[in-house]
C-alpha positions as CSV (number, residue, x, y, z in Angstrom):
1,M,62.8,-24.5,20.8
2,K,64.1,-21.4,22.7
3,K,66.6,-20.8,20.1
4,Y,64.1,-21.7,17.2
5,I,61.8,-18.6,18.9
6,T,65.3,-16.4,19.2
7,K,65.4,-16.6,15.5
8,Y,62.2,-15.4,14.3
9,I,62.0,-12.6,17.1
10,P,63.1,-9.5,14.7
11,N,61.0,-11.4,11.7
12,L,58.1,-11.1,13.8
13,L,58.6,-7.5,14.8
14,A,59.3,-6.1,11.4
15,A,56.3,-8.1,10.3
16,T,54.2,-6.3,12.7
17,T,55.7,-3.3,12.2
18,L,54.5,-3.2,8.9
19,L,51.3,-4.3,10.0
20,F,50.3,-1.4,11.8
21,I,51.7,1.0,8.9
22,A,49.4,-0.8,6.5
23,C,46.7,-0.1,9.1
24,E,47.0,3.3,9.5
25,D,47.6,3.6,5.9
26,G,44.0,1.9,5.3
27,E,42.7,4.0,7.8
28,T,43.4,7.3,6.1
29,T,41.9,5.9,2.6
30,F,38.8,4.9,4.1
31,D,38.4,8.3,5.8
32,E,39.2,10.2,2.3
33,I,36.7,7.8,0.5
34,V,34.2,8.5,3.3
35,E,34.7,12.5,3.4
36,N,34.6,12.4,-0.5
37,E,32.0,10.0,-1.3
38,Q,28.9,11.6,-2.8
39,R,25.6,10.5,-1.0
40,G,22.3,10.5,-2.4
41,A,19.0,12.0,-1.2
42,V,15.7,10.3,-0.1
43,L,12.3,11.5,0.0
44,R,10.7,9.5,2.9
45,T,7.1,8.7,3.7
46,V,6.0,10.3,6.8
47,S,2.5,9.3,6.4
48,I,-0.4,8.2,3.2
49,D,-3.8,9.6,4.7
50,E,-5.9,8.8,2.0
51,A,-4.8,6.7,-1.7
52,E,-8.3,5.8,-2.9
53,I,-10.5,6.8,-6.0
54,L,-13.9,5.8,-5.3
55,Y,-15.9,4.3,-8.4
56,D,-19.2,4.5,-9.0
57,V,-20.3,1.4,-11.2
58,A,-24.1,2.2,-11.6
59,T,-22.8,5.8,-13.3
60,S,-19.5,4.9,-14.8
61,S,-18.3,7.6,-12.9
62,V,-15.3,8.5,-10.3
63,L,-17.1,10.0,-7.3
64,G,-14.4,11.0,-5.6
65,G,-10.7,10.4,-3.5
66,N,-7.7,11.9,-3.2
67,F,-4.1,10.8,-2.9
68,T,-2.6,12.7,0.1
69,V,0.8,11.9,1.3
70,T,3.6,13.8,4.0
71,L,6.9,13.9,2.6
72,E,10.1,14.4,4.5
73,A,13.0,15.2,2.5
74,Q,16.7,13.8,3.7
75,D,20.2,14.7,2.3
76,Q,23.3,14.8,3.1
77,E,23.2,18.2,4.1
78,D,20.0,17.4,6.1
79,G,17.6,19.1,3.4
80,A,19.7,22.1,2.8
81,L,20.0,21.1,-0.8
82,L,16.6,20.4,-1.4
83,S,15.8,22.6,-4.6
84,S,12.3,21.2,-5.8
85,V,9.9,17.9,-6.3
86,D,8.6,16.9,-9.8
87,V,4.9,15.3,-9.5
88,F,4.5,12.8,-12.4
89,I,1.3,10.6,-12.8
90,G,-0.4,8.1,-15.0
91,F,-3.0,5.1,-15.0
92,E,-2.5,1.0,-14.8
93,D,-5.7,-0.2,-16.6
94,E,-6.1,-3.9,-14.7
95,T,-10.0,-4.6,-15.8
96,E,-9.5,-7.9,-18.5
97,G,-10.9,-8.0,-21.4
98,G,-12.0,-4.8,-23.6
99,T,-9.8,-1.9,-24.7
100,D,-6.5,-1.6,-22.7
101,N,-6.6,2.4,-21.2
102,D,-3.2,2.3,-19.9
103,R,-1.5,6.1,-19.6
104,D,2.1,6.7,-19.6
105,Q,3.1,9.1,-16.9
106,V,3.2,12.6,-17.9
107,P,4.0,15.6,-15.6
108,L,1.5,16.8,-13.7
109,E,3.3,20.2,-11.5
110,T,6.5,20.8,-9.6
111,I,6.4,21.6,-5.8
112,P,9.1,24.2,-4.7
113,A,11.1,24.0,-1.8
114,S,9.2,26.7,-0.5
115,A,6.3,24.7,0.3
116,F,8.1,22.7,2.5
117,S,8.7,23.5,6.1
118,A,11.4,21.7,9.4
119,G,9.7,19.0,11.0
120,P,10.0,18.0,14.3
121,F,14.1,16.5,13.7
122,G,14.7,19.5,11.5
123,L,14.2,18.2,7.9
124,P,11.8,19.6,5.2
125,R,8.4,18.4,5.2
126,T,5.4,19.1,3.1
127,D,2.0,17.7,2.7
128,Y,0.9,17.0,-1.0
129,T,-2.3,16.2,-2.3
130,V,-3.9,15.6,-5.5
131,S,-7.3,14.7,-6.4
132,S,-9.1,12.2,-8.2
133,E,-10.7,14.9,-10.7
134,T,-7.3,16.0,-11.2
135,L,-5.6,12.6,-11.9
136,Q,-8.8,11.7,-14.3
137,S,-8.8,15.0,-16.4
138,T,-5.1,15.5,-16.6
139,L,-4.5,11.8,-18.0
140,Q,-8.1,12.6,-20.4
141,L,-9.7,9.5,-19.1
142,S,-13.6,9.0,-19.5
143,G,-15.5,7.3,-16.9
144,D,-15.9,4.3,-18.6
145,Q,-12.5,4.1,-19.3
146,I,-11.9,3.5,-15.2
147,F,-13.2,0.5,-13.5
148,G,-12.5,-1.0,-10.1
149,G,-9.3,-2.4,-9.3
150,D,-7.5,0.0,-11.7
151,R,-5.0,2.1,-10.2
152,F,-3.5,5.4,-10.8
153,T,0.7,6.5,-10.0
154,V,2.0,8.9,-8.5
155,R,5.7,9.5,-8.7
156,F,8.1,12.0,-7.2
157,V,11.4,13.4,-8.6
158,L,13.8,15.0,-6.0
159,N,16.1,17.5,-7.0
160,L,18.8,18.9,-6.1
161,T,20.7,22.6,-5.8
162,D,23.5,20.6,-7.2
163,G,21.9,19.4,-10.3
164,R,21.7,15.7,-8.9
165,S,17.9,14.1,-9.5
166,F,16.6,11.1,-8.0
167,S,13.5,9.0,-8.3
168,L,12.2,5.3,-8.8
169,A,14.7,4.1,-10.8
170,Q,18.0,5.5,-8.5
171,N,16.0,3.8,-5.6
172,S,16.8,0.6,-4.0
173,G,15.5,-2.2,-1.2
174,T,17.1,-0.1,1.6
175,L,15.1,3.0,0.6
176,T,11.8,0.8,-0.1
177,G,11.8,-0.5,3.2
178,A,11.1,0.2,6.4
179,F,13.7,2.1,7.7
180,F,14.0,5.2,4.8
181,S,10.4,4.4,3.3
182,S,11.2,6.2,0.5
183,P,9.9,4.2,-2.6
184,F,9.3,7.6,-4.7
185,Q,6.4,6.1,-6.3
186,Y,2.7,5.3,-4.9
187,N,-0.2,3.4,-6.5
188,V,-3.7,5.0,-5.9
189,N,-6.3,2.4,-5.5
190,V,-10.0,2.8,-7.9
191,V,-12.2,1.0,-5.2
192,C,-16.0,0.7,-6.3
193,A,-18.6,2.4,-4.4
194,P,-20.9,-0.1,-2.6
195,S,-23.9,-0.8,-4.8
196,V,-27.7,-1.0,-3.7
197,P,-28.3,-4.4,-2.5
198,T,-31.7,-6.1,-3.4
199,S,-34.3,-6.2,-0.8
200,G,-35.5,-9.0,0.5
201,D,-34.3,-12.4,2.3
202,W,-30.4,-13.3,2.2
203,I,-29.5,-16.7,2.4
204,F,-26.7,-17.6,4.6
205,D,-25.6,-21.3,4.5
206,L,-23.0,-22.2,7.0
207,Q,-21.1,-25.4,7.4
208,D,-18.3,-26.9,10.1
209,S,-16.3,-30.0,9.1
210,F,-16.5,-31.1,12.6
211,G,-19.2,-30.8,13.4
212,D,-19.2,-28.6,16.1
213,G,-20.5,-24.8,15.2
214,F,-18.4,-22.5,14.5
215,N,-16.8,-21.9,18.0
216,G,-17.0,-18.3,17.9
217,A,-16.7,-17.0,14.7
218,T,-19.1,-14.8,13.2
219,I,-20.3,-13.0,9.9
220,S,-20.9,-9.3,10.6
221,V,-24.0,-8.6,8.2
222,T,-24.1,-4.3,8.4
223,I,-27.6,-2.7,6.6
224,D,-27.3,0.8,6.7
225,G,-25.3,1.0,9.5
226,E,-27.4,-1.5,12.0
227,V,-25.3,-4.8,12.4
228,T,-26.2,-8.2,12.8
229,E,-24.3,-11.6,13.9
230,V,-24.5,-14.5,11.9
231,D,-22.9,-17.8,13.0
232,L,-23.6,-21.7,13.7
233,D,-24.2,-22.5,16.7
234,D,-23.5,-26.2,16.8
235,G,-23.2,-28.9,14.0
236,D,-21.6,-29.5,10.3
237,A,-24.4,-27.3,8.3
238,G,-27.3,-24.8,9.2
239,Q,-29.0,-21.8,7.0
240,V,-29.7,-18.2,8.3
241,I,-32.0,-15.5,6.2
242,V,-31.3,-12.1,6.9
243,N,-34.0,-9.5,5.5
244,V,-32.8,-7.1,3.7
245,P,-35.4,-3.9,4.1
246,D,-36.6,-1.9,1.1
247,G,-34.4,1.5,0.5
248,T,-31.3,-0.4,2.2
249,Q,-28.6,1.7,0.4
250,V,-25.7,-0.2,1.7
251,I,-24.9,-4.0,3.1
252,S,-21.5,-4.9,4.4
253,I,-20.4,-8.5,5.2
254,I,-17.4,-9.3,7.2
255,F,-16.1,-12.5,8.4
256,N,-14.6,-12.2,12.2
257,S,-12.6,-15.1,13.1
258,G,-12.8,-17.8,15.7
259,D,-11.2,-20.5,17.1
260,F,-11.5,-23.2,14.1
261,D,-11.4,-21.2,11.1
262,E,-10.0,-24.2,9.0
263,E,-13.1,-25.7,9.5
264,I,-15.4,-23.2,8.3
265,T,-17.0,-22.7,5.0
266,F,-20.0,-20.3,3.8
267,Q,-22.2,-19.3,1.1
268,V,-24.0,-15.9,0.8
269,T,-27.0,-15.9,-2.2
270,S,-28.6,-12.5,-2.2
271,A,-32.6,-11.8,-2.7
272,N,-31.9,-11.6,-6.5
273,G,-30.9,-15.3,-6.4
274,N,-26.6,-14.1,-7.2
275,T,-24.1,-16.4,-5.2
276,L,-22.2,-13.3,-4.0
277,V,-20.3,-15.1,-1.7
278,D,-18.6,-18.6,-1.3
279,V,-15.2,-18.7,1.4
280,G,-13.7,-21.1,3.1
281,P,-12.1,-23.1,4.7
282,N,-10.4,-20.4,6.9
283,P,-12.6,-17.5,5.2
284,P,-10.8,-14.0,5.1
285,I,-10.9,-12.4,8.1
286,G,-11.7,-8.5,9.1
287,A,-12.4,-8.1,4.8
288,E,-15.5,-7.3,3.5
289,L,-16.5,-10.0,1.3
290,L,-18.9,-8.4,-1.0
291,D,-17.1,-7.7,-4.9
292,Y,-19.5,-4.0,-5.1
293,C,-17.9,-4.2,-8.5
294,P,-19.9,-6.1,-10.8
295,N,-23.3,-4.0,-9.2
296,N,-25.0,-7.4,-8.9
297,L,-26.2,-7.2,-5.3
């Protein structure tokens, strides 16, 4: 055994020497790749302060709303390559039936590098806002061509001083995720303003499949800022009447979770006879249950 090991020691030493040489060459090659790599740039989302357009069904008109975002430019020279940011806007008609009112994206304006200032980390930041009026007029959309559930799109193109540009087409899952949060394109949703409710008695039909009530769950009914809590104390079914006074402007219905939401179902019928809510088991928690868009409250 000893003779066998001695015989192969020179070959082993030679192989080890070659391995070290190969590693040194590999490290040199790796360093050159990293040094010469052309990295991209991102436009990071610091915050989105507003992204809703308010629509009034009764008058078929946009009431207001904006898209407001704070952006931070990042590149391999800590923002020094920033030249400008181009803004494009479009519209996606999500209303079923009727005419398709989609609008392809068109250029809106260019944000110069001078509109950016150093943020907390020394990188250039800017606050950008585009109003509902600008979105609607630029895309030449009338009020009756818009409806709740539609959306505007706002896309940014980051231009660098070396002539390169980056936007949605150059994006990847890494950039859109939580680390960089750089989608380049944002949706601005059209939401319907609360409809004026019919005054009179609103009927809440409540059911619990186990037969022991809602177990801490409640339904918050807000009428012009005044909140009434509706629930089923015990049993497998019950009915609660909530009166909506004359002159009421806004009503809201929200479900609050209890211990056994999977047992709960309920329906809400307006004073005009329309069933506006029919949910459960496991009703949506904390979300507005009334659909204001049909304007049938």
